[in-house]
C-alpha positions as CSV (number, residue, x, y, z in Angstrom):
1,M,102.4,96.7,99.1
2,I,103.2,95.5,102.8
3,Y,101.0,93.6,105.1
4,I,99.3,96.4,107.0
5,H,98.6,96.2,110.7
6,R,94.9,97.8,111.9
7,D,95.2,99.2,115.3
8,W,91.2,100.4,115.7
9,E,92.4,102.0,118.9
10,K,94.3,104.9,118.0
11,V,91.2,106.2,116.1
12,P,89.4,108.6,118.8
13,E,86.2,106.8,120.4
14,D,83.6,109.7,118.6
15,V,85.2,108.9,115.5
16,K,83.9,105.7,115.8
17,A,80.5,106.3,117.2
18,A,79.6,108.9,114.5
19,L,80.4,106.1,111.9
20,K,78.3,103.8,114.1
21,T,75.6,105.7,114.5
22,A,75.9,106.1,110.0
23,A,75.9,102.5,110.2
24,D,73.0,102.0,112.5
25,E,70.6,104.7,110.6
26,L,71.4,103.1,107.2
27,E,70.3,99.7,108.8
28,A,67.0,101.4,109.4
29,I,66.5,102.0,105.2
30,A,65.1,99.8,103.2
31,D,65.1,101.6,99.8
32,A,68.4,101.5,97.4
33,K,68.4,104.6,96.0
34,A,67.3,106.5,99.6
35,R,70.6,103.7,101.1
36,K,72.7,105.4,98.4
37,D,71.4,109.1,98.9
38,Y,72.4,108.7,102.4
39,I,76.5,106.9,102.0
40,K,76.4,109.9,99.7
41,D,75.9,112.1,102.4
42,H,77.9,111.3,105.3
43,S,81.3,110.4,103.7
44,S,82.7,112.8,105.7
45,A,82.1,109.9,108.5
46,W,84.9,107.5,106.8
47,T,87.1,110.4,105.5
48,A,87.9,111.4,109.0
49,V,89.7,108.0,109.2
50,R,91.7,108.7,107.0
51,D,94.5,110.7,109.2
52,Y,94.4,107.7,111.6
53,L,94.9,104.7,108.5
54,S,97.4,106.8,107.4
55,G,99.4,106.8,110.5
56,M,99.1,102.6,110.7
57,S,101.0,102.6,107.8
58,Y,103.9,105.3,107.8
59,G,102.2,107.8,105.6
60,K,102.2,105.0,102.1
61,C,99.7,104.1,100.4
62,W,98.5,101.1,101.3
63,Y,98.1,99.2,97.9
64,S,101.2,100.9,96.3
65,E,103.9,102.0,98.9
66,A,103.9,105.4,97.7
67,R,104.3,108.5,99.7
68,E,103.4,111.0,96.8
69,A,103.5,109.0,93.3
70,V,99.7,108.7,93.2
71,S,97.9,112.0,94.4
72,R,96.1,112.7,97.6
73,Y,94.7,109.8,99.8
74,Q,91.7,108.5,100.1
75,V,89.8,106.1,102.8
76,D,88.9,103.4,99.9
77,H,86.2,100.6,101.0
78,F,87.7,97.6,99.6
79,R,84.2,96.2,99.2
80,P,82.6,98.7,97.3
81,H,79.5,100.3,99.0
82,G,77.7,101.2,95.8
83,R,78.2,98.5,92.9
84,A,80.6,95.9,92.5
85,K,82.1,95.6,89.3
86,Q,83.3,91.6,88.1
87,A,83.6,92.4,84.5
88,Q,83.4,95.3,81.4
89,A,80.2,95.8,82.0
90,T,79.0,94.0,84.8
91,F,77.7,95.3,88.1
92,D,76.2,93.2,90.8
93,E,74.9,94.7,94.1
94,G,77.9,96.7,96.4
95,Y,78.0,96.1,99.9
96,S,76.1,99.3,101.3
97,W,76.2,97.5,104.9
98,L,79.8,98.3,104.8
99,A,80.1,101.5,103.7
100,F,80.8,103.2,107.1
101,D,82.5,99.8,108.7
102,L,86.3,100.6,110.0
103,D,87.4,96.8,108.7
104,N,86.1,97.5,104.8
105,F,88.6,100.9,104.9
106,R,91.7,101.0,103.5
107,L,94.2,104.0,102.1
108,A,94.6,105.0,98.6
109,G,96.7,107.2,96.6
110,M,93.8,108.7,94.2
111,L,95.7,107.2,91.4
112,C,94.8,103.3,92.6
113,N,91.6,104.3,93.7
114,T,90.3,105.4,90.8
115,V,89.7,104.7,86.9
116,N,92.1,106.6,85.2
117,K,94.3,106.2,82.1
118,E,96.9,109.2,83.6
119,F,100.1,107.7,84.1
120,S,98.9,104.5,82.0
121,E,98.1,103.6,78.1
122,E,95.3,101.6,79.4
123,S,93.0,102.3,82.2
124,I,93.6,101.4,85.8
125,G,92.7,102.0,88.9
126,K,90.3,100.3,91.3
127,G,87.2,102.7,91.2
128,D,84.0,99.9,91.2
129,W,86.2,96.7,90.4
130,F,85.8,93.8,92.6
131,P,85.9,90.7,91.5
132,L,86.3,87.5,92.6
133,A,86.9,84.2,91.9
134,D,83.1,82.6,91.7
135,P,81.0,85.5,91.5
136,S,78.2,83.1,92.8
137,T,79.4,83.0,95.7
138,R,78.8,87.5,96.3
139,A,77.5,88.4,99.3
140,S,74.0,90.4,99.2
141,L,72.3,93.3,101.6
142,Q,70.0,89.8,102.3
143,N,72.8,87.6,102.6
144,R,75.7,89.2,104.2
145,G,78.2,86.8,104.5
146,I,81.8,87.5,103.0
147,G,83.1,84.5,103.8
148,R,82.7,82.3,100.9
149,E,83.8,85.1,98.2
150,T,87.3,85.2,97.0
151,P,88.0,88.6,95.8
152,I,91.0,88.6,93.0
153,L,92.0,92.0,94.7
154,L,94.8,91.8,96.9
155,D,93.9,93.3,99.9
156,P,97.3,94.6,102.3
157,V,95.5,93.4,105.6
158,D,95.3,89.6,104.9
159,P,98.9,88.8,105.6
160,D,99.8,86.7,102.7
161,D,98.3,88.2,99.5
162,P,101.1,91.6,99.9
163,Y,103.6,89.3,99.0
164,K,102.6,87.7,95.9
165,L,104.0,90.2,94.0
166,C,107.4,91.1,93.1
167,F,109.5,93.7,91.3
168,N,112.0,94.3,88.9
169,E,115.3,96.5,89.4
170,D,113.3,98.8,86.6
171,G,110.3,99.3,89.2
172,N,107.6,97.6,87.3
173,V,105.8,95.6,89.3
174,I,105.0,91.3,88.4
175,P,103.0,88.9,89.7
176,D,105.5,86.0,92.1
177,P,106.9,83.6,89.7
178,D,107.1,81.1,91.9
179,L,102.8,81.3,91.9
180,P,101.2,78.9,90.1
181,A,99.7,79.8,86.8
182,P,96.1,80.7,88.0
183,Q,97.5,82.4,90.6
184,Q,100.1,84.5,88.2
185,I,96.8,85.8,86.1
186,A,94.9,86.6,89.1
187,V,97.8,88.6,90.6
188,E,98.3,90.4,87.1
189,E,94.5,91.5,87.2
190,A,94.7,92.3,90.9
191,I,98.1,94.8,88.8
192,G,95.8,96.3,87.1
193,Y,92.7,97.2,89.1
194,L,94.9,98.3,91.5
195,G,96.8,100.7,90.1
196,L,99.8,100.0,90.7
197,R,101.5,99.7,87.5
198,Q,101.9,103.2,86.5
199,S,103.9,105.3,84.5
200,R,105.0,107.6,87.1
201,L,105.1,105.4,89.9
202,N,107.3,102.8,88.3
203,G,109.7,105.7,87.9
204,R,109.8,106.5,92.0
205,R,109.8,102.6,92.9
206,R,113.1,102.9,89.9
207,S,114.9,105.8,91.9
208,V,114.3,104.2,95.5
209,L,116.0,100.9,93.9
210,R,118.8,103.0,92.6
211,R,119.8,104.4,95.1
212,C,119.6,100.8,97.3
213,I,121.6,99.3,94.5
214,R,124.3,101.9,95.3
215,A,124.0,101.1,99.2
216,I,124.2,97.6,98.0
217,R,127.6,97.5,95.9
218,R,129.0,100.0,99.1
219,F,128.2,96.7,101.2
220,K,129.3,94.2,99.0
221,D,132.4,96.1,98.8
222,V,133.2,95.6,102.1
223,D,132.2,92.5,102.6
224,A,134.5,90.6,100.2
225,V,137.4,92.1,102.2
226,P,138.2,89.5,104.7
227,K,137.6,90.6,108.0
228,G,141.2,91.2,109.5
229,S,141.9,92.8,106.3
230,R,139.0,95.6,106.3
231,T,140.1,99.3,107.6
232,D,138.2,101.3,110.6
233,R,136.5,103.1,107.2
234,D,135.6,99.6,106.3
235,I,134.2,98.9,109.1
236,V,132.2,101.8,109.1
237,N,130.9,102.3,105.2
238,L,129.6,98.3,106.1
239,N,127.6,99.1,109.3
240,E,126.7,103.2,106.9
241,A,125.1,100.6,104.2
242,R,124.1,97.7,106.3
243,G,121.6,100.0,108.1
244,E,120.5,101.8,104.9
245,L,119.2,98.9,103.9
246,L,118.0,97.9,106.5
247,A,116.2,101.1,106.9
248,M,115.0,100.6,103.3
249,S,113.3,97.3,103.5
250,A,111.4,98.1,107.3
251,P,107.8,98.5,107.2
252,S,108.6,102.3,107.1
253,G,110.6,102.6,104.2
254,E,108.8,103.5,100.9
255,F,108.2,101.0,98.7
256,A,109.8,98.7,100.6
257,S,108.5,95.3,99.0
258,A,110.7,96.3,96.0
259,V,113.3,96.6,98.1
260,R,113.1,93.7,99.8
261,C,112.9,91.8,96.6
262,L,116.3,94.1,95.3
263,L,118.2,92.7,97.7
264,M,116.9,88.9,97.8
265,A,118.2,88.9,94.2
266,Y,121.4,90.6,95.4
267,G,121.8,87.8,97.9
268,L,121.3,89.6,100.7
269,R,118.2,87.8,102.3
270,H,119.6,88.4,105.8
271,L,118.9,92.2,105.4
272,V,115.4,91.7,104.5
273,S,113.0,93.3,107.5
274,R,109.7,92.2,107.7
275,D,108.7,93.3,111.3
276,E,105.3,94.3,109.8
277,L,104.2,90.6,110.4
278,K,105.0,90.2,114.9
279,P,101.6,91.6,116.4
280,L,101.5,95.0,116.9
281,A,102.4,94.6,120.4
282,L,105.6,93.6,120.8
283,R,106.5,96.0,118.1
284,E,105.6,98.5,120.4
285,E,107.4,96.6,122.8
286,E,111.0,96.8,121.1
287,V,110.4,99.9,120.4
């Protein structure tokens, strides 16, 4: 997971207008079942945003950074519109008023977004899960303020959340060991809820990390040679390896967050690219 800059200017005005119309019409419905039925019948309003969300993440799932390992993409409602699951068999009212809100949309692979055991011995995936650190702060249709909530889930549009994850060379994801113990517990929960630890997903990460290790070794082999003793071929190899590693750790790279962890573990922190944290306008100017 890396931070996702959202640019709603890239979403056509007619798509945004359709979402607003749906939100306004939903607002006029008071009956809970009628609201649920209306949302279900107008799901095309948010699926129309899917391709634009994909463009904001270089075609990657916002949670896992996978392009294919978590199946087809869905527009996820970060705060679920139907019901919000706090614990096993414990559900609260969902965030129906956010069903057509652009700010509530995330792009998710199906095996991250739905509860399943397809590539895991335990049930994983988001589904209705939206636990809070303090359930008493949960917003409701009558009291919609979400500012007091502290979600357990990690959010890719929060500049700090994605960097609470670390990755091992085998492709497995763990909480950042430097986090305080209570935060590590919460991050471990989020890993399960978001489906970030699956055998096929881990395997895809592992494949990318093996390629990264090969590039790291090429870089280090030449970097260890004194500059005055390097051949022209050495210089070419060094530049090629550096370029490959910078590309793999860039926001567009698949599993860039895992690559960055590996680079730091090998003492190559200077090759970690975190351009996604720059303001979008500034990044576009540099291009």
